[in-house]
C-alpha positions as CSV (number, residue, x, y, z in Angstrom):
1,X,5.3,17.9,6.0
2,X,2.9,16.8,8.8
3,X,-0.1,18.5,7.3
4,X,0.7,16.9,3.9
5,X,1.1,13.5,5.5
6,X,-2.1,13.7,7.6
7,X,-4.0,14.8,4.5
8,X,-2.6,11.8,2.6
9,X,-3.6,9.4,5.3
10,X,-7.1,10.8,5.5
11,X,-7.4,10.6,1.7
12,X,-6.3,7.0,1.8
13,X,-8.8,6.2,4.5
14,X,-11.7,7.8,2.7
15,X,-10.7,6.5,-0.8
16,X,-10.6,2.9,0.5
17,X,-14.4,2.9,1.1
18,X,-13.8,1.0,4.3
19,X,-16.6,-1.4,5.1
20,X,-16.8,-2.8,8.6
21,X,-16.2,-6.6,8.8
22,X,-18.5,-8.9,10.6
23,X,-17.8,-9.2,14.3
24,X,-15.0,-11.6,15.2
25,X,-15.8,-13.1,18.6
26,X,-12.9,-14.2,20.7
27,X,-12.0,-17.9,20.8
28,X,-11.6,-17.4,24.5
29,X,-15.2,-16.3,25.1
30,X,-17.4,-13.2,25.3
31,X,-15.6,-11.9,28.4
32,X,-12.1,-12.1,27.0
33,X,-10.1,-8.8,27.1
34,X,-6.5,-10.0,26.6
35,X,-6.7,-11.8,23.2
36,X,-3.5,-13.5,22.1
37,X,-2.1,-13.0,25.6
38,X,-4.1,-16.1,26.4
39,X,-1.5,-18.0,24.4
40,X,1.1,-17.3,27.1
41,X,1.4,-20.6,28.9
42,X,3.9,-22.1,31.5
43,X,5.1,-24.6,28.8
44,X,5.8,-21.8,26.3
45,X,7.5,-19.7,29.0
46,X,9.8,-22.6,29.9
47,X,10.5,-23.3,26.2
48,X,11.4,-19.6,25.6
49,X,13.8,-19.6,28.6
50,X,15.7,-22.4,27.0
51,X,16.6,-20.2,24.1
52,X,19.1,-18.3,26.3
53,X,22.4,-19.9,25.5
54,X,25.0,-17.1,25.5
55,X,23.6,-15.0,28.3
56,X,23.3,-12.0,25.9
57,X,20.5,-9.4,26.2
58,X,19.4,-6.4,24.2
59,X,16.9,-3.6,24.9
60,X,14.3,-3.5,22.1
61,X,13.1,-0.1,23.0
62,X,14.8,2.8,21.3
63,X,15.8,5.8,23.4
64,X,12.9,8.3,23.6
65,X,14.0,11.8,23.1
66,X,11.8,14.8,23.9
67,X,10.7,16.5,20.7
68,X,11.3,13.4,18.6
69,X,9.0,12.9,15.6
70,X,5.8,11.2,16.3
71,X,2.5,10.5,14.5
72,X,0.6,13.8,14.8
73,X,-0.6,15.2,17.1
74,X,1.6,13.1,19.5
75,X,4.5,14.6,21.3
76,X,6.9,14.2,24.2
77,X,8.0,16.8,26.7
78,X,10.2,16.4,29.8
79,X,10.8,18.8,32.7
80,X,13.1,18.1,35.6
81,X,12.1,19.9,38.8
82,X,13.3,20.3,42.4
83,X,10.0,20.7,44.2
84,X,11.6,20.4,47.7
85,X,14.2,23.1,47.1
86,X,13.3,25.4,44.1
87,X,16.0,27.9,43.3
88,X,18.5,26.3,45.8
89,X,20.7,23.3,46.0
90,X,19.3,21.6,49.0
91,X,16.4,21.6,51.5
92,X,16.0,20.8,55.2
93,X,12.5,19.5,54.7
94,X,13.6,15.9,55.4
95,X,15.7,17.0,58.5
96,X,19.0,16.9,56.6
97,X,20.5,18.7,53.6
98,X,18.7,16.7,50.9
99,X,19.2,17.5,47.2
100,X,16.8,15.9,44.8
101,X,15.4,15.9,41.3
102,X,11.9,14.9,40.1
103,X,10.6,14.7,36.6
104,X,7.3,15.7,34.9
105,X,6.5,14.1,31.6
106,X,3.8,15.2,29.2
107,X,3.4,12.8,26.3
108,X,1.2,10.6,24.3
109,X,1.8,7.0,25.2
110,X,1.8,6.0,21.5
111,X,5.2,7.7,21.0
112,X,8.5,5.9,20.3
113,X,8.7,2.2,21.3
114,X,5.2,1.1,22.2
115,X,2.8,-1.6,22.8
116,X,-0.6,-1.2,21.1
117,X,-3.4,-2.6,23.2
118,X,-6.5,-4.2,21.9
119,X,-8.5,-1.0,22.6
120,X,-6.3,1.0,20.3
121,X,-7.9,0.6,16.9
122,X,-11.2,-0.8,15.7
123,X,-13.5,-0.3,12.7
124,X,-16.9,1.5,12.5
125,X,-17.0,1.8,16.2
126,X,-16.3,-1.9,16.8
127,X,-13.2,-3.2,18.6
128,X,-11.8,-6.6,19.7
129,X,-14.3,-9.2,20.7
130,X,-17.3,-7.2,19.5
131,X,-16.8,-4.4,22.0
132,X,-18.3,-1.1,21.0
133,X,-16.1,2.0,21.5
134,X,-19.1,4.0,22.8
135,X,-19.4,1.6,25.6
136,X,-15.9,1.5,26.9
137,X,-13.9,4.5,25.5
138,X,-14.0,7.3,28.1
139,X,-11.9,10.4,28.4
140,X,-10.8,9.2,31.9
141,X,-9.6,5.8,30.4
142,X,-10.8,2.7,28.8
143,X,-13.2,0.6,30.9
144,X,-12.4,-2.5,28.8
145,X,-9.4,-3.7,26.8
146,X,-7.0,-1.4,28.6
147,X,-3.3,-2.0,28.9
148,X,-3.3,-2.8,32.6
149,X,-4.9,-6.1,31.9
150,X,-2.1,-7.4,29.7
151,X,-0.1,-10.0,31.6
152,X,3.7,-10.2,31.4
153,X,4.7,-11.2,27.9
154,X,7.3,-14.0,28.0
155,X,7.6,-15.8,24.7
156,X,9.8,-17.1,21.9
157,X,10.7,-14.2,19.7
158,X,11.7,-14.4,16.0
159,X,13.3,-11.8,13.8
160,X,12.6,-11.7,10.1
161,X,15.3,-9.6,8.4
162,X,13.6,-8.0,5.4
163,X,16.6,-5.7,4.7
164,X,18.8,-8.8,4.4
165,X,16.2,-10.5,2.2
166,X,16.1,-7.6,-0.2
167,X,19.9,-7.1,0.0
168,X,19.8,-3.5,1.2
169,X,20.7,-1.5,4.2
170,X,17.1,-0.4,4.6
171,X,13.8,-0.7,2.8
172,X,12.5,2.3,0.9
173,X,10.0,4.8,2.0
174,X,6.5,3.3,1.8
175,X,7.9,0.0,0.4
176,X,5.3,-2.7,1.0
177,X,6.1,-6.2,2.2
178,X,3.8,-8.8,0.7
179,X,2.7,-12.2,2.0
180,X,4.9,-14.0,-0.5
181,X,7.9,-11.9,0.5
182,X,7.4,-12.7,4.2
183,X,7.1,-16.4,3.4
184,X,10.2,-16.3,1.2
185,X,12.3,-14.4,3.8
186,X,11.2,-16.9,6.4
187,X,12.2,-19.9,4.2
188,X,15.5,-18.3,3.2
189,X,16.4,-17.5,6.8
190,X,15.2,-20.7,8.3
191,X,12.5,-19.1,10.4
192,X,9.4,-20.7,11.7
193,X,6.6,-19.0,13.6
194,X,4.8,-20.9,16.4
195,X,1.6,-20.2,18.2
196,X,2.2,-17.6,20.9
197,X,5.5,-16.3,19.4
198,X,6.5,-12.7,19.1
199,X,7.4,-11.8,15.5
200,X,9.6,-8.8,14.7
201,X,10.5,-7.4,11.3
202,X,13.8,-5.6,10.7
203,X,13.6,-3.1,7.8
204,X,16.6,-1.0,8.7
205,X,14.4,2.1,8.6
206,X,15.0,3.5,12.1
207,X,18.7,2.7,12.1
208,X,19.2,4.5,8.8
209,X,16.7,7.4,9.0
210,X,15.8,8.5,12.6
211,X,19.0,10.5,13.2
212,X,19.9,11.2,9.6
213,X,16.5,12.5,8.4
214,X,14.0,12.6,11.2
215,X,11.4,14.3,9.1
216,X,11.3,11.6,6.5
217,X,11.6,8.9,9.2
218,X,8.4,10.2,10.8
219,X,6.5,10.9,7.5
220,X,6.6,7.5,5.8
221,X,7.6,3.9,6.5
222,X,8.1,0.6,4.8
223,X,6.0,-2.2,6.2
224,X,3.7,-5.2,5.7
225,X,0.7,-4.9,3.4
226,X,-2.8,-5.8,4.5
227,X,-2.6,-9.3,3.1
228,X,0.7,-10.0,4.8
229,X,-1.0,-9.1,8.1
230,X,-3.6,-11.7,7.4
231,X,-0.9,-14.2,6.6
232,X,0.9,-13.5,9.9
233,X,-2.4,-13.9,11.8
234,X,-2.7,-17.5,10.6
235,X,0.3,-18.4,12.8
236,X,-1.6,-17.2,15.9
237,X,1.3,-15.2,17.3
238,X,1.2,-13.2,20.6
239,X,2.4,-10.0,18.9
240,X,3.8,-8.7,15.7
241,X,6.2,-5.7,15.5
242,X,8.8,-3.9,13.6
243,X,11.6,-1.3,13.7
244,X,9.1,1.3,12.4
245,X,6.5,3.5,14.1
246,X,3.5,1.9,12.3
247,X,4.2,-1.7,11.2
248,X,2.3,-1.4,8.0
249,X,3.6,0.5,5.0
250,X,2.7,4.2,4.9
251,X,1.5,5.3,2.5
252,X,-0.1,2.0,1.7
253,X,0.1,0.4,-1.7
254,X,-2.8,0.9,-4.1
255,X,-5.8,-1.0,-3.0
256,X,-4.7,-1.3,0.6
257,X,-6.2,0.6,3.5
258,X,-3.8,2.7,5.6
259,X,-3.1,1.2,9.1
260,X,-5.6,-1.6,8.3
261,X,-2.9,-4.1,9.5
262,X,-3.9,-2.8,12.9
263,X,-7.5,-3.7,12.4
264,X,-6.6,-7.1,11.1
265,X,-4.3,-7.9,14.0
266,X,-5.8,-6.0,16.9
267,X,-9.6,-6.0,16.2
268,X,-10.0,-9.2,14.3
269,X,-7.4,-11.4,16.0
270,X,-6.5,-9.9,19.3
271,X,-2.8,-9.9,18.3
272,X,-0.7,-7.1,19.9
273,X,1.4,-4.7,17.9
274,X,4.9,-3.6,18.9
275,X,6.3,-0.4,17.2
276,X,9.7,1.2,16.9
277,X,11.6,-1.8,18.1
278,X,15.4,-1.6,18.1
279,X,16.2,-4.6,16.0
280,X,19.5,-3.5,14.5
281,X,21.8,-5.5,16.8
282,X,19.8,-8.6,16.3
283,X,20.0,-8.3,12.6
284,X,23.7,-7.4,12.7
285,X,24.6,-10.4,14.8
286,X,22.3,-12.8,12.9
287,X,20.0,-13.5,15.9
288,X,16.8,-14.9,14.5
289,X,15.4,-16.6,17.6
290,X,15.4,-15.3,21.2
291,X,13.6,-15.1,24.5
292,X,11.2,-12.1,24.6
293,X,10.3,-10.5,27.9
294,X,8.0,-7.5,28.4
295,X,6.4,-6.2,31.6
296,X,4.7,-3.0,30.6
297,X,3.6,-0.2,33.0
298,X,0.1,-1.1,34.1
299,X,-1.6,2.3,33.9
300,X,-5.3,1.7,34.5
301,X,-7.4,2.7,31.5
302,X,-4.5,3.3,29.1
303,X,-4.7,2.4,25.5
304,X,-1.0,2.0,24.7
305,X,2.3,2.1,26.6
306,X,5.8,3.1,26.0
307,X,7.9,0.0,26.5
308,X,11.4,-1.5,26.6
309,X,11.1,-5.2,26.0
310,X,14.3,-7.3,26.3
311,X,15.6,-9.9,23.9
312,X,17.8,-12.6,25.4
313,X,19.7,-15.3,23.7
């Protein structure tokens, strides 16, 4: 399945005849490395806080399980160790009978619920704000556009429920979501997108498929098409995300480029991407507007980060 999927993705990439777009300089200047995070302001933070009326909160990060499906070759492994007292229940190393556990994780940070940084995906060697990958992409970490520079994300969040719009439990495998469908769902559900907002899509895919059919869940996803990504960028949001592992439809519809929504949002517009968000409760309870808070781990040089943002309303 994974080999077939990878081959399909490569074929789509090559068949698209991708031509690099002209450099899109940042509206915040040549030295800008945080893109749409510049839209986080004290005024917008205060406005987002005022959305909390019920005192309810919800973790948007799904539970990460070692061995769970991930875009190849990504994986997650966890080991729990007792380095102070191997093969015994306690140790006197601290001067008393201490028992302890530590954990060792080996994983790709682009697994499960994640924040895609601006250094994640570019085109023809070019990344956000005209940065060339050869200049900042090192095996020891990114020297620009890394995840440690992203400030705390506090924003108004909105949920666009595409499953509700289509009248289904979940969208189908590879089902594309067009610009007109996003606009129609927004109008039907009374949703507006403001500058600096976080936009999340509920497709129902993860709720329906991750446990029931993990192989299919990890091999294909419904999602926005390339034109819908450009439409969303017009609103100048802080981030766009979904309850899928890739945001855009995989495989893409004919004429689209696979994962090109990433290039449109990250490279061209400096808009962050949130993947595998747990949107089910929000959709079930009809929550379409909320306060979004994320403080990701600040690992110097990292491209992406596993996350657990919080929605509050």
